[in-house]
SESE-631254 format. One line per field, with one value per residue: residue number from 1; residue in three letters; chain; x, y, z of N, C-alpha, C, O, CB in turn. Coordinates in pm, whole numbers. Glycine has a CB too. Layout:
! residues N
marke = (NUM ...)
vopa = (ALA ...)
kedren = (A ...)
n.xx = (X ...)
n.yy = (Y ...)
n.zz = (Z ...)
ca.xx = (X ...)
ca.yy = (Y ...)
ca.zz = (Z ...)
c.xx = (X ...)
c.yy = (Y ...)
c.zz = (Z ...)
o.xx = (X ...)
o.yy = (Y ...)
o.zz = (Z ...)
cb.xx = (X ...)
cb.yy = (Y ...)
cb.zz = (Z ...)
This chain:
! residues 186
marke = (1 2 3 4 5 6 7 8 9 10 11 12 13 14 15 16 17 18 19 20 21 22 23 24 25 26 27 28 29 30 31 32 33 34 35 36 37 38 39 40 41 42 43 44 45 46 47 48 49 50 51 52 53 54 55 56 57 58 59 60 61 62 63 64 65 66 67 68 69 70 71 72 73 74 75 76 77 78 79 80 81 82 83 84 85 86 87 88 89 90 91 92 93 94 95 96 97 98 99 100 101 102 103 104 105 106 107 108 109 110 111 112 113 114 115 116 117 118 119 120 121 122 123 124 125 126 127 128 129 130 131 132 133 134 135 136 137 138 139 140 141 142 143 144 145 146 147 148 149 150 151 152 153 154 155 156 157 158 159 160 161 162 163 164 165 166 167 168 169 170 171 172 173 174 175 176 177 178 179 180 181 182 183 184 185 186)
vopa = (MET HIS PRO TRP TRP GLY TRP PHE GLY LYS ARG ALA ALA ALA LEU THR VAL ASN SER ARG LYS SER LEU TRP GLN HIS TYR PRO GLY ARG VAL ASP ILE LEU LEU TYR LEU LEU ALA LEU LEU GLY LEU LEU VAL THR ALA GLN CYS LEU PRO VAL LEU SER ILE LYS LYS PHE VAL PHE TRP LYS SER SER TYR SER LEU TRP SER GLY THR ILE GLY LEU PHE ARG ASP GLN TYR TYR GLY LEU GLY ALA ILE LEU PHE THR PHE SER ILE LEU PHE PRO PHE THR LYS LEU VAL ILE LEU LEU VAL LEU TRP CYS GLY GLN PHE THR ASP ARG GLN ARG LEU LYS VAL PHE LYS TRP LEU GLU TYR LEU GLY ARG TRP SER MET MET ASP VAL PHE VAL VAL ALA ILE ILE VAL VAL ILE ALA LYS SER GLY GLY ALA LEU GLN ALA THR PRO LYS ILE GLY ILE TYR PHE PHE THR THR ALA ILE ILE LEU SER LEU VAL LEU THR MET TYR ILE ARG GLN LEU ALA ARG ARG ILE SER ARG LYS LYS THR ASP)
kedren = (A A A A A A A A A A A A A A A A A A A A A A A A A A A A A A A A A A A A A A A A A A A A A A A A A A A A A A A A A A A A A A A A A A A A A A A A A A A A A A A A A A A A A A A A A A A A A A A A A A A A A A A A A A A A A A A A A A A A A A A A A A A A A A A A A A A A A A A A A A A A A A A A A A A A A A A A A A A A A A A A A A A A A A A A A A A A A A A A A A A A A A A A A A)
n.xx = (22 159 2 78 165 -68 -191 -1 -14 -279 -268 -74 -205 -424 -293 -185 -416 -540 -350 -353 -461 -549 -369 -543 -770 -685 -657 -918 -1028 -844 -844 -691 -444 -496 -576 -336 -179 -313 -279 0 30 -87 91 326 263 231 492 628 553 612 872 1202 1462 1639 1824 2061 2240 2499 2371 2174 2034 1794 1645 1395 1348 1138 1085 964 996 1274 1343 1219 1359 1621 1589 1509 1740 1897 2027 2000 2063 2098 1847 1688 1772 1695 1418 1352 1424 1306 1045 916 984 898 614 552 626 430 203 266 268 -3 -114 1 -129 -400 -411 -420 -188 64 235 507 549 469 654 887 855 853 1119 1252 1147 1247 1521 1544 1441 1645 1777 1607 1640 1828 1789 1756 2009 2154 2055 2145 2423 2453 2379 2584 2812 2752 2756 3023 3138 3161 3005 2766 2459 2278 1973 1788 1444 1096 986 1176 1171 910 930 1132 1003 785 923 1052 828 708 897 876 606 623 787 615 386 512 581 326 259 452 371 140 243 392 192 75 273 286)
n.yy = (-449 -704 -1014 -1121 -903 -769 -958 -971 -706 -687 -870 -752 -513 -617 -733 -504 -357 -537 -555 -321 -287 -204 -281 -318 -398 -645 -771 -764 -809 -723 -512 -455 -349 -80 1 -38 154 390 369 385 645 790 717 829 1105 1148 1088 1298 1515 1465 1507 1450 1466 1570 1833 1929 2185 2256 2338 2515 2545 2387 2204 2065 1894 1846 1680 1863 2110 2121 2138 2382 2550 2529 2653 2905 2990 3026 2809 2684 2471 2244 2249 2200 1941 1797 1847 1727 1450 1377 1472 1535 1313 1067 1105 1141 892 727 827 759 479 441 534 347 121 174 288 245 72 -55 -369 -337 -57 -30 -195 -59 179 72 -20 224 336 156 200 471 436 335 555 665 618 789 1009 891 788 1028 1146 952 983 1246 1207 1033 1196 1402 1263 1208 1454 1698 1925 1920 1753 1509 1356 1092 1106 1003 1045 974 700 645 751 588 340 391 433 185 13 119 49 -231 -262 -161 -357 -574 -502 -482 -749 -861 -739 -852 -1116 -1105 -1040 -1268 -1460 -1387 -1449 -1719)
n.zz = (-5249 -5058 -4968 -4720 -4566 -4503 -4333 -4118 -4035 -3942 -3729 -3564 -3501 -3361 -3140 -3021 -2949 -2770 -2568 -2433 -2165 -1834 -1531 -1324 -1462 -1547 -1304 -1148 -893 -711 -496 -285 -362 -425 -170 -29 -158 -79 201 214 119 331 538 439 431 705 789 669 818 1087 1340 1230 1304 1590 1713 1943 2078 2283 2601 2573 2329 2135 1876 1667 1360 1087 771 601 743 755 483 413 587 483 232 322 450 234 116 -146 -323 -153 -35 -260 -327 -95 -103 -351 -320 -76 -61 -313 -492 -349 -334 -605 -701 -583 -712 -977 -952 -897 -1138 -1312 -1220 -1268 -1524 -1883 -2050 -2275 -2238 -2272 -2241 -1975 -1835 -1892 -1749 -1492 -1472 -1471 -1234 -1041 -1069 -986 -733 -582 -492 -310 -41 43 218 469 510 521 757 936 908 1005 1273 1357 1319 1498 1737 1763 1817 2085 2145 2012 1982 1819 1757 1629 1540 1565 1312 1119 1127 1045 787 673 686 513 269 231 219 -10 -201 -188 -266 -526 -646 -619 -772 -1016 -1053 -1083 -1326 -1494 -1486 -1637 -1891 -1939 -1958 -2197 -2381 -2365)
ca.xx = (64 168 -103 133 172 -201 -212 82 -67 -399 -226 -6 -308 -502 -210 -173 -543 -566 -253 -370 -552 -485 -345 -666 -860 -634 -679 -1029 -1056 -730 -866 -588 -337 -539 -572 -194 -135 -370 -212 134 16 -108 216 422 225 265 639 673 518 673 1015 1294 1591 1646 1963 2082 2372 2528 2254 2082 1961 1745 1550 1356 1321 1068 1135 912 1060 1414 1348 1186 1471 1733 1557 1508 1880 1956 2099 1905 2102 2063 1701 1632 1800 1607 1281 1336 1431 1225 906 864 996 809 475 545 632 299 111 301 218 -148 -140 35 -229 -531 -401 -409 -58 113 328 640 548 458 779 987 834 898 1266 1289 1113 1341 1650 1534 1411 1771 1817 1505 1684 1937 1758 1781 2154 2200 2024 2237 2555 2447 2379 2719 2903 2719 2798 3169 3174 3109 2915 2643 2393 2171 1897 1681 1310 1000 959 1270 1126 793 976 1202 900 712 1008 1072 702 684 985 815 485 666 831 499 305 589 568 194 266 532 290 49 317 430 72 53 373 267)
ca.yy = (-492 -849 -1063 -1144 -777 -742 -1050 -927 -578 -713 -936 -652 -422 -690 -745 -372 -322 -626 -541 -191 -298 -167 -393 -335 -477 -782 -822 -681 -831 -679 -380 -436 -265 59 26 -24 285 491 358 440 789 837 699 925 1238 1149 1093 1431 1616 1433 1540 1347 1484 1672 1876 2003 2246 2289 2314 2626 2547 2257 2220 1943 1922 1750 1694 1990 2226 2121 2189 2526 2616 2538 2758 3034 3027 3040 2689 2640 2339 2142 2248 2134 1797 1743 1852 1630 1310 1349 1513 1522 1179 964 1127 1115 748 671 866 677 344 445 545 217 23 206 333 144 77 -181 -433 -278 74 -50 -248 47 269 0 -16 360 351 79 270 588 389 315 683 715 601 884 1091 812 784 1161 1160 863 1046 1361 1154 981 1311 1472 1179 1213 1584 1718 2039 1902 1624 1487 1237 1062 1108 906 1070 900 561 645 773 466 237 427 411 40 -43 159 -35 -365 -254 -146 -488 -662 -464 -520 -894 -885 -698 -954 -1237 -1083 -1048 -1409 -1533 -1354 -1514 -1865)
ca.zz = (-5117 -5046 -4876 -4586 -4491 -4448 -4222 -4006 -3987 -3863 -3605 -3481 -3451 -3259 -3020 -2960 -2886 -2658 -2460 -2368 -2053 -1707 -1440 -1249 -1547 -1546 -1168 -1100 -751 -629 -437 -184 -415 -404 -26 6 -207 10 331 196 110 468 611 386 479 847 800 627 919 1217 1349 1181 1371 1695 1731 2067 2079 2423 2684 2552 2203 2090 1769 1595 1219 1001 633 549 807 714 346 416 653 389 134 392 476 101 72 -247 -375 -54 -23 -378 -314 9 -155 -459 -277 43 -73 -449 -550 -292 -375 -749 -719 -551 -820 -1094 -925 -914 -1282 -1372 -1180 -1326 -1662 -1988 -2115 -2328 -2145 -2292 -2177 -1830 -1783 -1904 -1635 -1373 -1469 -1431 -1092 -959 -1072 -899 -599 -511 -433 -219 97 67 335 588 527 561 899 1009 908 1097 1410 1385 1331 1622 1850 1775 1871 2219 2161 1935 1996 1722 1791 1533 1598 1512 1171 1033 1123 957 650 630 664 392 152 213 173 -150 -284 -191 -348 -665 -694 -627 -888 -1135 -1067 -1141 -1466 -1566 -1497 -1751 -2017 -1959 -2004 -2338 -2466 -2358)
c.xx = (57 66 -51 136 38 -231 -133 30 -190 -363 -159 -107 -390 -422 -201 -301 -566 -471 -266 -480 -476 -460 -470 -767 -815 -660 -794 -1060 -950 -748 -758 -474 -372 -536 -428 -141 -187 -305 -70 131 -2 19 320 391 259 416 693 655 581 820 1102 1423 1578 1793 1969 2226 2396 2405 2142 1990 1923 1640 1522 1316 1242 1126 1088 985 1208 1431 1321 1301 1592 1709 1561 1650 1963 2053 2010 1937 2064 1912 1635 1655 1708 1462 1257 1329 1342 1077 852 868 906 663 456 545 497 196 138 253 67 -185 -108 -70 -361 -526 -381 -280 -28 210 466 650 551 591 893 976 879 1050 1315 1262 1209 1479 1648 1505 1535 1816 1720 1542 1795 1913 1789 1931 2210 2174 2118 2376 2558 2452 2517 2818 2877 2764 2949 3217 3110 3002 2779 2589 2280 2104 1791 1547 1219 975 1050 1228 1000 836 1045 1101 823 794 1026 943 671 775 926 690 519 709 712 412 379 580 431 193 344 451 194 125 365 313 47 152 356 163)
c.yy = (-645 -897 -1087 -1016 -744 -830 -1005 -795 -596 -776 -836 -555 -489 -704 -611 -335 -406 -602 -408 -199 -257 -293 -422 -416 -622 -850 -744 -697 -778 -535 -350 -347 -118 95 43 112 398 488 414 592 850 828 801 1068 1252 1163 1230 1534 1590 1476 1420 1348 1593 1704 1962 2054 2303 2256 2409 2610 2407 2281 2085 1983 1809 1766 1825 2109 2234 2177 2339 2604 2631 2645 2896 3083 3033 2927 2619 2501 2227 2133 2177 1983 1734 1740 1743 1488 1278 1376 1481 1377 1075 980 1099 966 683 705 781 533 338 452 412 112 46 242 219 166 -57 -240 -368 -141 60 -98 -146 145 201 -2 119 383 275 144 390 550 364 441 731 698 699 967 1018 805 919 1183 1073 924 1165 1313 1104 1095 1383 1393 1186 1346 1604 1825 2018 1762 1616 1354 1212 1057 1013 923 993 754 547 659 649 356 265 399 262 -25 -3 80 -176 -365 -238 -282 -583 -630 -499 -670 -930 -849 -800 -1082 -1226 -1099 -1190 -1491 -1509 -1425 -1666 -1914)
c.zz = (-5111 -4942 -4734 -4504 -4429 -4327 -4100 -3948 -3900 -3729 -3511 -3422 -3342 -3130 -2947 -2887 -2762 -2542 -2387 -2261 -1927 -1625 -1357 -1329 -1554 -1412 -1103 -951 -658 -582 -334 -233 -395 -256 22 -37 -118 148 323 186 250 551 567 432 627 866 763 738 1056 1220 1310 1263 1476 1717 1857 2068 2218 2507 2647 2431 2161 1983 1704 1454 1158 861 572 610 771 574 342 480 562 284 200 418 348 64 -31 -303 -281 -35 -139 -373 -212 -38 -259 -406 -157 23 -212 -499 -483 -332 -524 -776 -689 -659 -944 -1074 -942 -1062 -1352 -1338 -1254 -1474 -1760 -2066 -2181 -2226 -2152 -2224 -2025 -1771 -1792 -1787 -1506 -1361 -1420 -1282 -1002 -957 -978 -754 -516 -439 -326 -72 134 193 465 615 572 710 982 1016 1003 1241 1448 1404 1463 1744 1870 1831 2007 2230 2097 1959 1894 1756 1684 1605 1522 1363 1078 1021 1035 811 594 599 535 266 125 162 29 -245 -298 -280 -496 -722 -711 -749 -1016 -1160 -1126 -1289 -1549 -1586 -1615 -1882 -2044 -2009 -2152 -2430 -2466 -2455)
o.xx = (-40 44 -126 111 32 -288 -188 29 -204 -421 -185 -96 -423 -478 -207 -296 -607 -508 -195 -579 -355 -522 -498 -843 -897 -682 -769 -1114 -965 -674 -735 -413 -287 -499 -401 -67 -113 -277 -25 219 61 51 394 481 311 461 794 733 601 885 1078 1484 1515 1875 1892 2320 2319 2342 2026 1877 2008 1554 1612 1257 1274 1207 1163 1030 1262 1524 1393 1336 1658 1800 1609 1678 2085 2149 1954 1846 2005 1857 1538 1566 1648 1391 1155 1239 1305 993 753 766 842 595 356 473 454 112 45 203 14 -277 -181 -98 -427 -626 -333 -264 -87 260 532 749 625 635 984 1078 937 1104 1407 1344 1249 1547 1740 1540 1531 1885 1748 1478 1851 2007 1843 1975 2303 2261 2166 2441 2656 2522 2564 2899 2971 2806 2998 3326 3015 2915 2685 2663 2198 2171 1714 1539 1261 945 1008 1248 986 785 1019 1113 797 741 1017 948 613 734 926 671 451 670 708 370 318 571 422 133 306 461 170 76 377 329 5 119 406 136)
o.yy = (-706 -831 -1074 -1020 -697 -783 -1001 -776 -530 -741 -836 -517 -427 -688 -607 -286 -354 -626 -385 -126 -274 -397 -537 -495 -713 -971 -665 -605 -787 -446 -234 -276 -39 206 129 177 491 594 482 660 951 919 855 1143 1355 1241 1274 1628 1684 1480 1307 1244 1696 1615 2057 1976 2387 2153 2387 2658 2318 2369 2003 2088 1692 1855 1891 2198 2344 2255 2413 2712 2735 2721 2993 3203 3044 2948 2512 2422 2127 2024 2103 1906 1629 1642 1675 1412 1162 1309 1409 1325 999 882 1040 918 594 622 735 471 240 383 370 24 -48 227 112 264 -159 -169 -348 -113 130 -47 -146 188 266 13 128 442 326 142 408 623 371 434 829 758 692 993 1077 816 924 1233 1117 916 1183 1373 1130 1091 1422 1452 1172 1353 1533 1815 2092 1664 1707 1253 1302 1009 950 825 951 692 450 590 608 286 173 346 217 -110 -82 47 -232 -456 -295 -317 -662 -721 -541 -714 -1020 -921 -831 -1147 -1324 -1164 -1230 -1580 -1599 -1457 -1734 -2034)
o.zz = (-5155 -4841 -4637 -4383 -4315 -4228 -3990 -3826 -3797 -3626 -3390 -3306 -3241 -3021 -2824 -2774 -2658 -2427 -2289 -2267 -1917 -1647 -1325 -1272 -1564 -1406 -1012 -890 -536 -624 -300 -153 -353 -220 106 36 -87 206 415 238 282 626 650 468 670 950 819 749 1133 1116 1351 1288 1453 1738 1873 2061 2265 2484 2684 2434 2151 1998 1687 1431 1175 837 500 538 758 548 275 432 563 250 140 409 354 -10 -7 -328 -322 -20 -121 -410 -238 -16 -256 -442 -139 84 -226 -544 -555 -360 -564 -863 -762 -693 -1010 -1167 -996 -1106 -1441 -1420 -1297 -1544 -1725 -2137 -2146 -2138 -2051 -2157 -1956 -1669 -1709 -1733 -1419 -1251 -1338 -1213 -897 -854 -899 -662 -393 -337 -258 14 243 268 559 730 652 781 1087 1120 1075 1323 1559 1496 1532 1844 1983 1888 2041 2316 2126 1957 1884 1779 1651 1718 1424 1294 970 917 960 723 481 498 457 168 11 72 -46 -356 -407 -360 -582 -834 -805 -821 -1114 -1274 -1210 -1370 -1661 -1690 -1686 -1974 -2160 -2092 -2225 -2544 -2555 -2461)
cb.xx = (-25 313 -162 273 217 -308 -172 228 -101 -495 -130 100 -400 -542 -71 -140 -659 -555 -114 -403 -611 -573 -224 -725 -867 -483 -547 -1152 -1074 -599 -1006 -533 -312 -680 -641 -111 -181 -521 -209 200 -103 -218 270 425 73 215 702 598 370 660 1050 1326 1702 1576 2016 2052 2385 2567 2290 2160 2045 1688 1601 1239 1452 909 1088 762 1044 1470 1247 1055 1510 1757 1419 1430 1943 2027 2134 1901 2251 2131 1648 1695 1947 1620 1251 1450 1572 1275 891 944 1139 820 431 663 740 251 126 455 257 -207 -58 172 -251 -591 -288 -532 53 183 339 672 425 347 818 970 685 844 1324 1213 971 1352 1684 1426 1330 1880 1830 1375 1732 1955 1611 1722 2221 2130 1877 2243 2593 2320 2277 2766 2886 2568 2755 3233 3132 3220 2979 2667 2338 2225 1830 1708 1251 869 972 1415 1097 695 1072 1302 804 672 1145 1116 589 709 1127 779 397 783 933 416 271 738 588 87 331 663 211 -16 436 483 -54 63 514 228)
cb.yy = (-428 -893 -1192 -1203 -662 -765 -1191 -910 -488 -805 -1053 -576 -374 -829 -795 -267 -340 -769 -556 -82 -443 -65 -363 -199 -417 -783 -811 -712 -976 -692 -372 -570 -294 80 -89 -136 306 470 211 382 826 759 557 919 1264 1022 987 1475 1622 1282 1586 1370 1518 1623 1954 1915 2358 2439 2329 2750 2614 2172 2321 1868 1944 1772 1575 2001 2218 1982 2115 2550 2540 2403 2732 3022 2927 3171 2593 2740 2335 2172 2390 2192 1773 1827 1991 1642 1276 1430 1663 1610 1135 966 1270 1183 688 723 1017 680 300 565 660 170 28 321 429 148 113 -162 -583 -265 155 -151 -375 122 311 -143 -45 463 303 -63 316 682 264 269 787 648 458 975 1132 671 741 1271 1122 725 1092 1443 1040 888 1409 1499 1033 1188 1697 1753 2162 1925 1603 1487 1251 927 1251 918 1216 910 509 760 894 419 230 574 478 -26 0 311 -43 -412 -138 -45 -549 -650 -312 -478 -963 -804 -559 -985 -1261 -943 -953 -1469 -1490 -1203 -1477 -1908)
cb.zz = (-5006 -5006 -4930 -4595 -4583 -4555 -4261 -4051 -4103 -3941 -3635 -3564 -3566 -3312 -3056 -3065 -2984 -2703 -2515 -2472 -2040 -1628 -1348 -1210 -1688 -1577 -1083 -1178 -726 -709 -373 -142 -564 -461 50 -57 -351 24 377 71 20 535 590 234 456 915 711 501 934 1247 1493 1032 1268 1829 1606 2192 1969 2439 2833 2537 2094 2208 1665 1668 1141 1003 547 576 960 720 257 494 777 321 70 525 573 92 195 -360 -403 81 -15 -506 -274 138 -216 -558 -242 159 -43 -543 -541 -142 -343 -822 -629 -416 -854 -1119 -783 -839 -1344 -1324 -1029 -1250 -1675 -2084 -2015 -2468 -2175 -2442 -2221 -1797 -1858 -2037 -1624 -1375 -1609 -1515 -1067 -1011 -1216 -950 -605 -607 -540 -246 120 -53 333 574 398 477 928 942 766 1072 1424 1271 1212 1630 1828 1639 1776 2310 2102 1784 2142 1575 1931 1459 1596 1586 1143 1088 1266 997 645 738 783 396 172 346 264 -168 -222 -48 -302 -676 -596 -500 -884 -1119 -931 -1065 -1479 -1489 -1366 -1743 -2015 -1829 -1922 -2358 -2422 -2219)
C-alpha cells in the first residue's frame, strides 16, 4: 500500500467521525429549537381538531369539518383516494416533518446526509399548503352557487399558521446546519 493512501484514509476517517455530531451538540444552548418544535406540535394538534370548514346547504343542513373528521368521512363514504390524499398531506406529512426535524436536530448525521434530508423536506414542503388551497377553492365554488354556502373556520387559520411556521423553522434549522458545514470548509 502506498504511504499516501494510508494518510488519506486516516484523514477521511477523522473527518467522518468528527462530522457525525448532532446540531444540538453544535449549538448546545439552543433549547429554543426544541421549544419551537413542541409549540408547533401543539399548534398542529389543535389545528387538526378544530373545524376547518363549515358547509351549509339550503337552510336545513349545516355541518362543520375538521381535518380528522373530513378524512374519516371520506373513508367512511368510500372515497379512499381522496381520503388517502387528505390524510397524507394534512395529517401524516406535517407530523412526520416535525419528527424528522427533531431527529435532524438531535440525531448524529454527516453534513451531507443532513443537507440531503433538508432538500427533500423543502421539496415536499411545497405541497404542504395544498389543503389550504383546497379549502379556498371549495369556499369560492360555494360562493358562486346559490344552494351551498361554505365558510372557512378557525382550524384553517391554525393549520396555515402551523404549516408556515414549520416551513420557517425548517429553513432556519437548515441555515444552522449550513453554517456548520461552512465552518468546516473554512
